[in-house]
N, C-alpha and C positions, 0 to 999 in steps of 0.2 A: 469309627471305621467302616468304609463302605463294605457292602457284602462281598463284592467281587475280590476284594482284597483278603478279608477274613476267609473265604472259602478257598484262595490261594494258598495262604499260610497253612491251612489244614492238610490240603492235597500234597504240598511239597514236603511238610514234616513226614507224612505217611509214607511217601516215596522213599525218603531217606531212612526211615526205620527199616523198610524192608530190604533196601539194599546193605544196610549194616548187619542185619541178620543172615543174609545171604553169604557176605564175606566171613563171617564167623564160622559158617558151616564149612569154608574151604581151607582152613587152618588144619595142617598136619603136623607130623614129627619132623619132617625135611625141612618146613617152613622155620620151625624152633631151631634147628640145628645149623640155620644160616646166620642165626644171632651172633652176638660176641660171646663165644663160649668163656673166654678168658675172664669177660667181666663176671659171669656167672660163677666161675671157678673161685674168683676172688672175694666175691661178696654174697654169695649163697650158701647155705649149709649143706644142701643137698641137691640133687636134679630135680625132685619134685618141685621144690620152692621156687627153682629157676624157670622151670617150664611154667609154673602159675604165674609168675612175674612177667614172662614173655607173652603169653597169652594175653594177659591183662594189658600189656604195652600195645600189643598188635591192635586189640580192639578199640583201645582209645585213640590209636592213631587213624583207625578206619572212620570211627565217629567224626573226627576232626575233619578229616579228608571230603567224606560226604556230606558234611554240613558246610564246607567252606564257600560253595557258590549259592548257598540258602538265601542270603541276605541280599544279593543282587538281583536274582529273582523277584524278591519281595519289593525292591525298590523300583523295578521295571514295571511291576503291577500296579504300584501307587501312582507312579507318573502317568501311566497309562497314554491318553491322547495327546499328553504335553511333548511326548517324546518326538524327535526328528529322525534319529536313529541309533541302533544299539550295536555293541559289538557282537559280529558274527562268531569268532572263534578266537582262540589264543594267537594265532598269527595275523590276523588281518581283521578289521573293522570298517564300517562304513565312514567312521570320522577320520580313518587314515592312519591309524595308531592302536596297537592291541593295548596299550595301557589305559585308555580312555574308554570307561564301560557305556557311557551315555552321553549322548548329545540331546539336550532338551530346552524347552522354554519354561521358564519358572518367573512368574511376576514380571514378565515384559522382557526379562532378560535372556539372552542366550546362554546356555550353561554346558560345560564339559564337565561331566562327573565321573571320578574315580572312585569305586567303592571297595572299601576295605572293612573285614569282619571285625578287626580291633586293631589297635596301635601297636600290637606286638609284630605283625606282618610288616610293619616299616623299619627299615634300617638303612644305612649311609648308600649302600650301592643301589637298592631297590628306590631309595628317595631320588638319586640322581638319574636313574632310568625313568622315574615318574615326570620329572621335570622335562627330559628331553621327549617324552612321549605327548605330554601338554603342548609343548611349543610346536610339535610336528603337527599336530590336530589344529592348532590356530593357524598354522601357515597354510594348511590345506583349505580350511573353511576360509579363510580371507581371500583367498584366491578366487573364490566365488562371488566376489562381490564385498561392496563395503557394509560391515556390520555395525547397528546401532550401539550393541553391547555384546562383551563375550567374558563370561567369568569362569575361571578354573576352580573347581571345587573338589575337595579332597573329603569325602564322606565316609567317617569310621563309625560303624553301626553300634559298636559296642565299647563302653568305657566311661569314665567320668565326664558329665557333660561340661564341654567348653567349646568357645569358638575363638578362632585366632586368624588374624587377618594379616595377609602377606607372609603366610609361613614360607618355609624354605622349599616347599614342592607345589604351592598353589596360592590362588589370590585369598581363597578362604578354606580355613580348615575346621569342620563342623564334627564333633564327637557326642556319640550316644542320643541323649534325648534332644540335642539342639539339631542334630540332623535330621532326625524323624520328624521334628515339628516343622523345620524348614521345608521339607518337601510335602507334609501331607497339611499343614496348618492346622493340626490337634493336637493341642497340649498333652493328652493323657495317651497318644497312640502308642507309645513305647510300653505303656503298662497292659493296653490291649493286647498288643503283640505278644507278651509273656503269657497271657490268658489263654489265648488261641494255641500257643505251643504246648501247654500243658494237656491239651485234648488227647485222650489216648496214652499218656506217658506212664502212668501207672502199670497198666498192661503191658507195654512195651519194656517198662525196666525188668518186671517179673519175669517176662520171657528171656529177655536179655541175661538176666543172672542163671538161669535154669540152662540155657544152652551154652553158657560159658563154664558153667560147673561139669556139665557133660563133656564138653570139648577138652578141658584140662584132664579129666578121668581117660579119654580115650587117646589123647596124645602120650599120657603117661604109660598107658598099654601098649601103643605103638613103639615107644621108646624100649621098654624092657623086651618086646618081642625082637626088635633090631639087634640088642644087645645082650641077647641070651647067652648065659653061661660065663659073662664077664664079671670078674670080681668087682665088688662095690668099690674098692679104693682105686680100681683102674678105669673107673666109669668115663671120668673128664676126659683123660687121654684118648680113650677108644673113641669117645664123641667127637673130639677135635678132629683126630685123623679123619674119621668118617666124613665129617664136615667138609674138609678138603677135597675129598673125592665126589662129593655132590659139586662143589664149585668147578672142579676140572670136567665133569660130565656136562655142566650147563655151558661151559665156554666151549667144549668141542661140539655140541650141538648148534650152538649160535655160529661157529666158524663154517661147520658143514653146509648150514643153510644158505650162509653167504657165499661159499665157494661157487664159481661159475664153471660149467661144464667146459672140457677141453675141447677145443676146436679141432676138427679132422684134418690133418695135412697130408697125409699119404705116408708119411714117415712112421715107422716103428715107435721113436723115441721123440 
């Protein structure tokens, strides 16, 4: 693995960990009360266990969200000088379609690559959209002159290694080790990637456990301050009523922020 790639991996994962810890610190009782309280009422023996499950769920979702774009950044770093253009944002890209992440040259072939973290991110609707995005990009690029070769590639970074030609979404679908080997020409890149990801993981894991534990205790305290004096058997119903008031306040603040000032017409009404 080239040095600039390994440094990028360590740098990106460090940033992701910092963002995760910051997001954990922002969780409060109101955030928990916006969850499905009926679900908690049905499957949790008490409020405390519901709060703990909810906090763990929010933290896990935060980890997956922040980690979502990691692989794309590493693929871009790997391809480096072979890249012709990359996606600028979710709405627009230099290739002319938001679904194609990278336009590059590999082994003398012009390649359009859509990077996915795992096959779980693909479903029938996203697959149809991907086909459309690929075709749009091909039409735009073809309009700039005749191309010697243009290959549409679905690169899935994590999963059992496989290569599928003429899949439903692309010319080639490469999964796991096969994708990493294709873009790096290194047989063991996928293992080295794992090694660099472990840098600092032990310290981060301990810190996350400590913060999560303190957070659960803090939210439970906030919860009982909110519902001080409420009988234990009435807690769920009271919490549901309160959660509705949170939603109403949020909707009211959104509508007031969108409300345009009334024009002065000279009339009283």
